[in-house]
C-alpha positions in Angstrom: -0.1 -0.1 0.1 2.6 2.3 0.9 4.3 1.6 -2.1 1.5 2.5 -4.3 0.9 5.9 -2.4 4.7 6.8 -2.9 4.3 5.7 -6.5 1.4 8.3 -7.1 3.2 10.9 -5.1 6.6 10.9 -7.2 4.4 10.8 -10.5 2.2 14.0 -9.3 5.6 15.9 -8.5 7.2 14.9 -11.3 6.9 18.4 -13.1 7.7 19.7 -10.3 11.2 17.8 -10.2 11.9 18.6 -13.9 11.4 22.0 -13.8 13.5 22.3 -10.7 16.2 20.7 -11.9 15.9 22.4 -15.4 16.3 25.8 -13.3 19.4 24.4 -11.2 20.7 23.6 -14.5 20.3 27.3 -16.4 21.7 29.2 -13.4 24.9 26.9 -13.2 25.0 27.4 -17.0 24.4 30.9 -16.5 27.2 31.0 -13.6 29.8 29.0 -15.7 29.6 32.0 -18.6 30.3 34.7 -16.0 26.3 35.9 -16.4 25.9 37.5 -12.8 22.4 39.2 -13.1 21.0 38.8 -9.4 23.4 39.1 -7.3 21.4 39.6 -4.3 19.1 37.2 -5.4 22.1 34.4 -4.7 20.9 34.1 -1.0 19.2 30.8 0.2 19.6 27.4 -0.7 19.3 26.6 -4.7 16.3 24.6 -4.5 14.7 27.1 -2.4 15.3 29.9 -4.9 14.5 28.0 -7.7 11.0 27.3 -6.2 10.5 31.1 -5.6 9.5 32.1 -8.9 8.2 28.7 -9.9 4.6 28.2 -11.7 3.3 26.1 -9.2 -0.4 26.3 -10.3 0.7 24.9 -13.2 3.0 22.2 -12.0 0.3 21.3 -10.1 -2.2 21.0 -13.4 0.6 18.9 -14.8 1.3 16.3 -11.9 -2.3 15.8 -11.7 -3.2 15.5 -15.3 0.2 13.1 -15.5 -1.4 10.5 -12.8 -4.9 11.0 -14.3 -3.8 9.5 -17.3 -1.4 7.2 -15.7 -4.0 5.5 -13.4 -6.5 6.1 -16.2 -4.1 3.9 -18.8 -3.1 1.4 -16.2 -6.7 1.0 -14.9 -8.3 0.0 -18.7 -5.2 -2.0 -20.1 -4.5 -4.3 -16.9 -6.6 -7.8 -16.4 -8.8 -9.9 -18.4 -11.5 -9.3 -20.4 -15.0 -9.7 -19.6 -15.6 -13.8 -19.0 -12.3 -14.5 -18.5 -11.4 -16.2 -14.8 -8.2 -15.8 -13.2 -6.3 -19.2 -11.7 -3.8 -18.5 -9.1 -0.7 -20.1 -9.0 -0.8 -23.8 -7.5 1.8 -26.3 -6.4 1.7 -29.1 -8.9 4.4 -31.4 -8.6 6.7 -29.8 -6.2 6.7 -26.7 -8.3 4.9 -23.8 -8.8 2.8 -23.3 -11.6 2.5 -19.3 -12.3 -0.9 -17.8 -12.2 -2.9 -17.0 -15.4 -5.9 -15.7 -16.7 -8.2 -18.7 -19.0 
């Protein structure tokens, strides 16, 4: 259960992770090129600075969309067709026979 919750949270936060990584990459590239636009804005942790001006509404909407699409895809694409029966794994002749749908 906890694995499912963590996977869904990571899917929801994926756009934020990508955005923060992109902002940190751009700022490190700008520092390497010697561009120093905001010397006073360089205080604080880099991730906090990246999230200060983040488009949080768009990141929230993007995360929700990714989560909904992923859940809808896996909810409709897995499992058997109507009328098929699930056969659980069984022990037969000392060997485990894997589960399958008939």
